C-alpha positions as CSV (number, residue, x, y, z in Angstrom):
1,X,-11.5,7.4,28.0
2,X,-7.9,7.9,26.7
3,X,-6.0,11.0,27.8
4,X,-6.1,12.3,24.2
5,X,-9.9,12.0,24.2
6,X,-10.0,13.9,27.4
7,X,-7.7,16.5,25.9
8,X,-10.0,16.9,22.9
9,X,-13.0,17.3,25.1
10,X,-11.2,19.9,27.2
11,X,-10.1,21.9,24.1
12,X,-13.6,21.8,22.6
13,X,-15.1,23.1,25.9
14,X,-12.5,25.9,25.9
15,X,-13.3,26.7,22.2
16,X,-17.0,26.9,23.1
17,X,-16.2,29.5,25.7
18,X,-13.9,31.3,23.3
19,X,-16.7,31.4,20.7
20,X,-19.1,32.8,23.2
21,X,-16.6,35.6,24.0
22,X,-16.0,36.3,20.3
23,X,-19.8,36.5,19.7
24,X,-20.1,39.0,22.5
25,X,-17.3,41.1,21.1
26,X,-18.7,40.9,17.7
27,X,-22.1,42.2,18.9
28,X,-20.3,45.0,20.7
29,X,-18.4,45.8,17.5
30,X,-21.6,46.0,15.6
31,X,-23.0,48.6,18.0
32,X,-19.8,50.6,18.1
33,X,-19.2,50.1,14.3
34,X,-15.6,49.3,15.0
35,X,-13.8,46.0,15.5
36,X,-11.7,45.6,18.6
37,X,-8.3,44.5,17.5
38,X,-8.2,42.0,20.4
39,X,-11.0,40.1,18.7
40,X,-8.6,39.0,16.0
41,X,-6.3,37.4,18.6
42,X,-9.3,35.7,20.2
43,X,-10.4,34.3,16.8
44,X,-6.8,33.2,16.0
45,X,-6.6,31.4,19.4
46,X,-9.9,29.6,18.9
47,X,-8.9,28.5,15.4
48,X,-5.5,27.3,16.7
49,X,-7.3,25.2,19.4
50,X,-9.6,23.7,16.8
51,X,-6.5,22.8,14.7
52,X,-5.1,21.1,17.7
53,X,-8.2,18.9,17.9
54,X,-7.8,17.9,14.3
55,X,-4.1,17.1,14.9
56,X,-5.1,14.9,17.9
57,X,-7.6,13.1,15.6
58,X,-4.8,12.6,13.0
59,X,-2.7,11.0,15.8
60,X,-5.5,8.6,16.6
61,X,-6.0,7.7,12.9
62,X,-2.3,7.0,12.4
63,X,-2.0,5.0,15.6
64,X,-5.0,2.8,14.6
65,X,-4.5,2.3,10.9
66,X,-0.8,2.9,10.1
67,X,1.4,0.4,12.0
68,X,4.5,1.2,10.0
69,X,4.7,4.9,10.8
70,X,7.8,6.3,12.5
71,X,7.5,8.1,15.8
72,X,10.1,10.6,14.7
73,X,8.1,11.8,11.6
74,X,6.3,15.1,11.9
75,X,2.7,15.1,10.6
76,X,-0.5,17.0,10.8
77,X,-4.1,16.7,10.1
78,X,-4.2,16.9,6.2
79,X,-5.4,20.4,5.5
80,X,-3.7,20.9,2.2
81,X,-4.1,23.2,-0.8
82,X,-4.8,20.7,-3.6
83,X,-5.4,17.1,-4.4
84,X,-1.9,16.4,-5.5
85,X,-0.4,17.7,-2.3
86,X,-3.1,15.8,-0.3
87,X,-2.2,12.5,-2.0
88,X,1.5,13.0,-1.5
89,X,1.2,14.0,2.2
90,X,-1.3,11.2,2.9
91,X,1.1,8.6,1.7
92,X,3.9,10.2,3.6
93,X,2.2,11.0,6.9
94,X,-0.2,8.0,7.0
95,X,1.6,5.0,5.4
96,X,-0.7,2.2,4.6
97,X,-3.9,4.1,5.4
98,X,-5.2,3.8,1.8
99,X,-5.1,0.1,2.0
100,X,-6.1,-0.3,5.7
101,X,-9.0,2.2,5.7
102,X,-9.8,3.7,2.3
103,X,-13.1,5.1,3.7
104,X,-11.1,7.2,6.2
105,X,-9.0,8.6,3.4
106,X,-12.1,9.5,1.5
107,X,-13.5,11.3,4.6
108,X,-10.3,13.2,5.1
109,X,-10.2,14.2,1.5
């Protein structure tokens, strides 16, 4: 297993613990009829961890299917507001992916 796969597994295990903690806090909030402000932070942290997993997956996609990419270019998993932005960023962040693996592009879209 690559170190990135191990990192993804570790993050997902952490997120599972975070979600359990959030659920517990949510149930307490229902009883108290008030939301603990710290829950917002817990939820933000869990979502940030999930975003990291998606970015790791983007790294794997790029490494496998985009041999002409530059190591200096910043890129992210393509969570974008509309199709036009998606298409532009896909061509920028994942050069050659449309030709090498169109099915992957479709899945990401």
